[in-house]
Every structure is written in structure tokens, then in C-alpha cells.
C-alpha positions as CSV (number, residue, x, y, z in Angstrom):
1,M,-106.6,23.3,148.5
2,Q,-107.2,20.2,146.7
3,Q,-109.2,18.1,148.5
4,L,-107.4,14.5,148.5
5,S,-110.1,11.2,149.3
6,I,-108.4,7.7,150.9
7,F,-106.4,6.5,148.0
8,D,-104.4,9.9,148.1
9,C,-102.3,9.3,150.5
10,P,-98.8,8.4,150.2
11,L,-97.9,4.9,150.8
12,I,-94.3,2.7,150.6
13,E,-95.1,1.0,147.6
14,K,-93.9,-2.5,147.2
15,H,-94.1,-2.6,142.9
16,T,-94.7,-0.6,140.5
17,F,-98.2,-1.5,138.5
18,Q,-98.4,-0.8,134.6
19,I,-101.3,-1.5,132.4
20,Y,-101.9,-5.1,132.6
21,D,-100.7,-6.0,135.8
22,K,-102.2,-9.4,137.1
23,V,-103.1,-8.5,140.9
24,K,-105.0,-10.3,144.4
25,L,-106.6,-7.8,146.5
26,Q,-105.5,-8.1,149.2
27,L,-107.5,-6.4,152.5
28,V,-104.5,-4.2,154.0
29,D,-104.3,-4.2,158.1
30,E,-106.8,-2.0,160.1
31,S,-103.5,-0.1,161.7
32,T,-102.2,0.1,158.7
33,N,-104.7,2.6,157.6
34,F,-107.5,1.8,158.6
35,E,-109.9,4.3,156.5
36,I,-108.8,1.6,153.6
37,Y,-109.0,-1.1,155.6
38,N,-113.2,-0.3,156.6
39,Y,-114.3,0.8,152.8
40,R,-112.5,-2.5,152.0
41,K,-113.8,-4.8,154.6
42,Y,-117.5,-3.6,154.6
43,Y,-118.4,-2.7,150.2
44,Y,-115.5,-4.7,148.8
45,D,-115.6,-8.2,151.1
46,H,-116.3,-9.9,147.8
47,F,-112.9,-9.2,146.1
48,I,-110.7,-9.3,148.6
49,G,-108.2,-12.3,147.0
50,K,-109.4,-12.0,143.9
51,M,-107.3,-12.0,141.2
52,G,-108.0,-8.5,138.2
53,T,-105.7,-6.6,135.6
54,V,-104.6,-3.5,136.3
55,L,-105.7,-1.3,133.3
56,E,-104.8,2.3,134.6
57,V,-102.6,3.6,136.6
58,R,-102.5,7.7,137.7
59,G,-100.4,8.1,140.6
60,N,-101.3,6.3,143.4
61,T,-104.9,5.2,141.8
62,I,-104.5,2.2,140.4
63,M,-107.5,1.1,138.7
64,V,-108.1,-2.9,138.4
65,Q,-110.5,-4.6,137.2
66,I,-111.8,-7.6,139.3
67,S,-114.9,-10.3,137.6
68,E,-116.0,-7.7,135.0
69,E,-116.3,-4.5,137.6
70,I,-113.4,-1.6,137.8
71,I,-112.2,-0.6,141.5
72,Q,-110.2,1.9,142.2
73,C,-107.3,0.7,144.8
74,E,-104.1,1.5,146.6
75,A,-101.0,-0.1,145.5
76,C,-100.1,-1.1,149.2
77,E,-103.8,-3.6,148.7
78,L,-102.3,-5.1,145.9
79,E,-99.6,-8.4,145.4
80,W,-98.2,-8.1,142.4
81,I,-98.9,-12.0,140.2
82,A,-96.2,-12.8,138.3
């Protein structure tokens, strides 16, 4: 048995993220994922709408650097910037 985090749930991805992609962190809809919505809203609200860089992709978990801080994100929270 393996313990899962809120970042391990398989959701439909719009884009396959790669290292050094430019992304923008978005607040997911509360009805889409209640846990991620509340986590971002109350702990990382100052990063919502900010651009960052993908540093690592591990399955459903994507490590993003935004303003000197590295945070774990789910693909559904990120908008790819061309």
C-alpha cells in the first residue's frame, strides 16, 4: 500500500510539460479539485497568476520555480506559456 498526496491524482493534462517550460500558476476551480483549491488559496495565494519555470517533472507532480521559491504543482494548475 502506498500513501498518495494531493498531487498524485491522475487528471486530464492539457500539455505535456518539459523542463524549462514557462508556465503560469492558476487557481483550479473548487469543484474540480477541492484539496488543491484550498491548499493554493490559503498557502500560496501570492503565487497565483505568476509566471515560473518548470524544473522537474515527476509523473503528475511538476516542480516549478516562481520568484526564488520552488513549489510542487499539478498539471491542471499550470498554463503553458509559449
